[in-house]
MARTOR-415931 format. One record per atom (N, C-alpha, C): residue number from 1; residue in one letter; atom name; x, y, z. Coordinates in nm, 2 decimals. Atoms other than C-alpha are relative to their C-alpha. Example, Ala and Ser with C-alpha at 12.3 -4.5 7.8 and 13.67 -1.06 7.14 Angstrom:
REM MARTOR-415931
{1, 'a', 'N', {0.09, -0.12, 0.00}}
{1, 'a', 'CA', {1.23, -0.45, 0.78}}
{1, 'a', 'C', {0.09, 0.12, 0.00}}
{2, 's', 'N', {-0.09, -0.11, 0.00}}
{2, 's', 'CA', {1.37, -0.11, 0.71}}
{2, 's', 'C', {-0.08, 0.11, 0.08}}
//
This chain:
REM MARTOR-415931
{1, 'm', 'N', {0.11, -0.11, 0.03}}
{1, 'm', 'CA', {-0.02, -0.01, -0.01}}
{1, 'm', 'C', {0.10, 0.14, 0.03}}
{2, 'n', 'N', {-0.10, -0.11, 0.03}}
{2, 'n', 'CA', {0.29, 0.22, 0.06}}
{2, 'n', 'C', {0.03, 0.07, -0.11}}
{3, 'y', 'N', {-0.04, -0.03, 0.15}}
{3, 'y', 'CA', {0.43, 0.20, -0.28}}
{3, 'y', 'C', {-0.10, 0.05, -0.08}}
{4, 'f', 'N', {0.09, -0.05, 0.08}}
{4, 'f', 'CA', {0.08, 0.25, -0.41}}
{4, 'f', 'C', {-0.03, 0.16, 0.04}}
{5, 't', 'N', {0.02, -0.18, -0.05}}
{5, 't', 'CA', {0.05, 0.61, -0.23}}
{5, 't', 'C', {0.10, 0.09, -0.07}}
{6, 'i', 'N', {-0.12, -0.10, 0.07}}
{6, 'i', 'CA', {0.40, 0.69, -0.36}}
{6, 'i', 'C', {0.03, 0.00, -0.15}}
{7, 'i', 'N', {0.00, -0.01, 0.13}}
{7, 'i', 'CA', {0.33, 0.60, -0.70}}
{7, 'i', 'C', {-0.14, 0.10, -0.07}}
{8, 'v', 'N', {0.09, -0.10, 0.03}}
{8, 'v', 'CA', {0.01, 0.79, -0.71}}
{8, 'v', 'C', {0.02, 0.13, -0.02}}
{9, 'l', 'N', {-0.07, -0.13, -0.01}}
{9, 'l', 'CA', {0.17, 1.11, -0.57}}
{9, 'l', 'C', {0.12, 0.05, -0.12}}
{10, 'l', 'N', {-0.10, -0.07, 0.08}}
{10, 'l', 'CA', {0.42, 1.11, -0.82}}
{10, 'l', 'C', {-0.09, -0.01, -0.13}}
{11, 'w', 'N', {0.08, -0.05, 0.09}}
{11, 'w', 'CA', {0.16, 1.07, -1.10}}
{11, 'w', 'C', {-0.04, 0.08, 0.01}}
{12, 'i', 'N', {0.11, -0.10, 0.03}}
{12, 'i', 'CA', {-0.04, 1.35, -1.00}}
{12, 'i', 'C', {0.14, 0.11, 0.02}}
{13, 'a', 'N', {-0.11, -0.13, -0.01}}
{13, 'a', 'CA', {0.33, 1.56, -0.94}}
{13, 'a', 'C', {0.02, 0.01, -0.13}}
{14, 'v', 'N', {-0.03, 0.04, 0.16}}
{14, 'v', 'CA', {0.43, 1.46, -1.32}}
{14, 'v', 'C', {-0.14, 0.07, -0.09}}
{15, 'y', 'N', {0.13, -0.06, 0.10}}
{15, 'y', 'CA', {0.07, 1.56, -1.46}}
{15, 'y', 'C', {0.00, 0.16, 0.04}}
{16, 't', 'N', {0.02, -0.14, -0.04}}
{16, 't', 'CA', {0.07, 1.88, -1.24}}
{16, 't', 'C', {0.11, 0.08, -0.07}}
{17, 'f', 'N', {-0.11, -0.07, 0.05}}
{17, 'f', 'CA', {0.41, 1.98, -1.35}}
{17, 'f', 'C', {-0.02, 0.02, -0.16}}
{18, 'g', 'N', {-0.02, 0.00, 0.15}}
{18, 'g', 'CA', {0.34, 1.89, -1.71}}
{18, 'g', 'C', {-0.11, 0.13, -0.04}}
{19, 'f', 'N', {0.10, -0.12, 0.00}}
{19, 'f', 'CA', {0.01, 2.14, -1.67}}
{19, 'f', 'C', {0.09, 0.12, 0.01}}
{20, 'a', 'N', {-0.10, -0.15, -0.01}}
{20, 'a', 'CA', {0.28, 2.44, -1.52}}
{20, 'a', 'C', {0.08, -0.02, -0.14}}
{21, 'i', 'N', {-0.06, -0.03, 0.12}}
{21, 'i', 'CA', {0.46, 2.38, -1.84}}
{21, 'i', 'C', {-0.08, 0.05, -0.08}}
{22, 's', 'N', {0.08, -0.01, 0.12}}
{22, 's', 'CA', {0.19, 2.40, -2.07}}
{22, 's', 'C', {-0.04, 0.19, 0.02}}
{23, 'l', 'N', {0.06, -0.13, -0.06}}
{23, 'l', 'CA', {0.08, 2.75, -1.87}}
{23, 'l', 'C', {0.14, 0.11, -0.02}}
{24, 'w', 'N', {-0.14, -0.09, 0.02}}
{24, 'w', 'CA', {0.46, 2.87, -1.91}}
{24, 'w', 'C', {0.02, 0.03, -0.13}}
{25, 'k', 'N', {-0.02, -0.02, 0.15}}
{25, 'k', 'CA', {0.44, 2.82, -2.28}}
{25, 'k', 'C', {-0.11, 0.13, -0.04}}
{26, 'e', 'N', {0.08, -0.14, 0.02}}
{26, 'e', 'CA', {0.14, 3.06, -2.27}}
{26, 'e', 'C', {-0.02, 0.12, 0.02}}
{27, 'k', 'N', {-0.05, -0.13, -0.09}}
{27, 'k', 'CA', {0.31, 3.32, -2.12}}
{27, 'k', 'C', {-0.09, 0.05, 0.12}}
{28, 'q', 'N', {0.07, -0.04, -0.13}}
{28, 'q', 'CA', {0.09, 3.29, -1.81}}
{28, 'q', 'C', {0.10, -0.05, 0.10}}
{29, 'k', 'N', {-0.10, 0.03, -0.11}}
{29, 'k', 'CA', {0.40, 3.29, -1.57}}
{29, 'k', 'C', {-0.02, 0.02, 0.15}}
{30, 'l', 'N', {0.03, -0.02, -0.15}}
{30, 'l', 'CA', {0.24, 3.40, -1.25}}
{30, 'l', 'C', {-0.06, -0.12, 0.03}}
{31, 'g', 'N', {0.05, 0.13, 0.02}}
{31, 'g', 'CA', {0.00, 3.09, -1.32}}
{31, 'g', 'C', {0.10, -0.12, 0.04}}
{32, 'a', 'N', {-0.09, 0.10, 0.02}}
{32, 'a', 'CA', {0.27, 2.88, -1.39}}
{32, 'a', 'C', {0.08, -0.02, 0.13}}
{33, 'l', 'N', {-0.07, 0.00, -0.14}}
{33, 'l', 'CA', {0.48, 2.97, -1.06}}
{33, 'l', 'C', {-0.10, -0.09, 0.10}}
{34, 'a', 'N', {0.08, 0.05, -0.14}}
{34, 'a', 'CA', {0.17, 2.89, -0.84}}
{34, 'a', 'C', {-0.04, -0.17, -0.03}}
{35, 'v', 'N', {0.01, 0.12, 0.03}}
{35, 'v', 'CA', {0.14, 2.56, -0.98}}
{35, 'v', 'C', {0.13, -0.06, 0.00}}
{36, 'f', 'N', {-0.15, 0.05, -0.09}}
{36, 'f', 'CA', {0.53, 2.47, -0.94}}
{36, 'f', 'C', {-0.03, 0.01, 0.14}}
{37, 'f', 'N', {-0.03, 0.02, -0.14}}
{37, 'f', 'CA', {0.47, 2.55, -0.59}}
{37, 'f', 'C', {-0.07, -0.10, 0.04}}
{38, 'l', 'N', {0.07, 0.11, -0.04}}
{38, 'l', 'CA', {0.16, 2.33, -0.59}}
{38, 'l', 'C', {0.06, -0.14, -0.03}}
{39, 'v', 'N', {-0.11, 0.14, -0.02}}
{39, 'v', 'CA', {0.41, 2.05, -0.71}}
{39, 'v', 'C', {0.08, -0.02, 0.12}}
{40, 'l', 'N', {-0.07, 0.04, -0.11}}
{40, 'l', 'CA', {0.63, 2.09, -0.47}}
{40, 'l', 'C', {-0.03, -0.02, 0.14}}
{41, 'v', 'N', {0.04, 0.06, -0.10}}
{41, 'v', 'CA', {0.41, 2.09, -0.20}}
{41, 'v', 'C', {-0.09, -0.15, 0.02}}
{42, 'i', 'N', {0.01, 0.14, 0.01}}
{42, 'i', 'CA', {0.27, 1.76, -0.34}}
{42, 'i', 'C', {0.08, -0.11, 0.04}}
{43, 'm', 'N', {-0.10, 0.11, -0.03}}
{43, 'm', 'CA', {0.58, 1.61, -0.32}}
{43, 'm', 'C', {0.07, 0.02, 0.12}}
{44, 'v', 'N', {-0.06, -0.03, -0.13}}
{44, 'v', 'CA', {0.68, 1.74, 0.04}}
{44, 'v', 'C', {-0.10, -0.02, 0.13}}
{45, 'l', 'N', {0.13, -0.03, -0.12}}
{45, 'l', 'CA', {0.35, 1.75, 0.24}}
{45, 'l', 'C', {0.01, -0.13, 0.07}}
{46, 'p', 'N', {0.06, 0.17, -0.05}}
{46, 'p', 'CA', {0.30, 1.33, 0.24}}
{46, 'p', 'C', {0.11, -0.03, 0.08}}
{47, 'f', 'N', {-0.07, 0.04, -0.05}}
{47, 'f', 'CA', {0.61, 1.31, 0.38}}
{47, 'f', 'C', {0.04, 0.05, 0.14}}
{48, 'l', 'N', {-0.02, -0.05, -0.16}}
{48, 'l', 'CA', {0.57, 1.51, 0.68}}
{48, 'l', 'C', {-0.13, -0.04, 0.08}}
{49, 's', 'N', {0.14, 0.04, -0.04}}
{49, 's', 'CA', {0.18, 1.41, 0.74}}
{49, 's', 'C', {-0.03, -0.15, -0.02}}
{50, 'v', 'N', {0.03, 0.15, 0.01}}
{50, 'v', 'CA', {0.15, 1.07, 0.62}}
{50, 'v', 'C', {0.11, -0.12, 0.04}}
{51, 'f', 'N', {-0.10, 0.11, -0.01}}
{51, 'f', 'CA', {0.48, 0.88, 0.61}}
{51, 'f', 'C', {0.06, 0.03, 0.14}}
//
């Protein structure tokens, strides 16, 4: 179950990172930076709370 959680979190982070890149290409820099921050939170927060 632990591996499943890590895989799901990585998949969400990769998908969200791709969305941030598409925002960056559309010249929406502020939105892209916010989504990059969201990716960082997705990667760090579970290790502080769940694991």
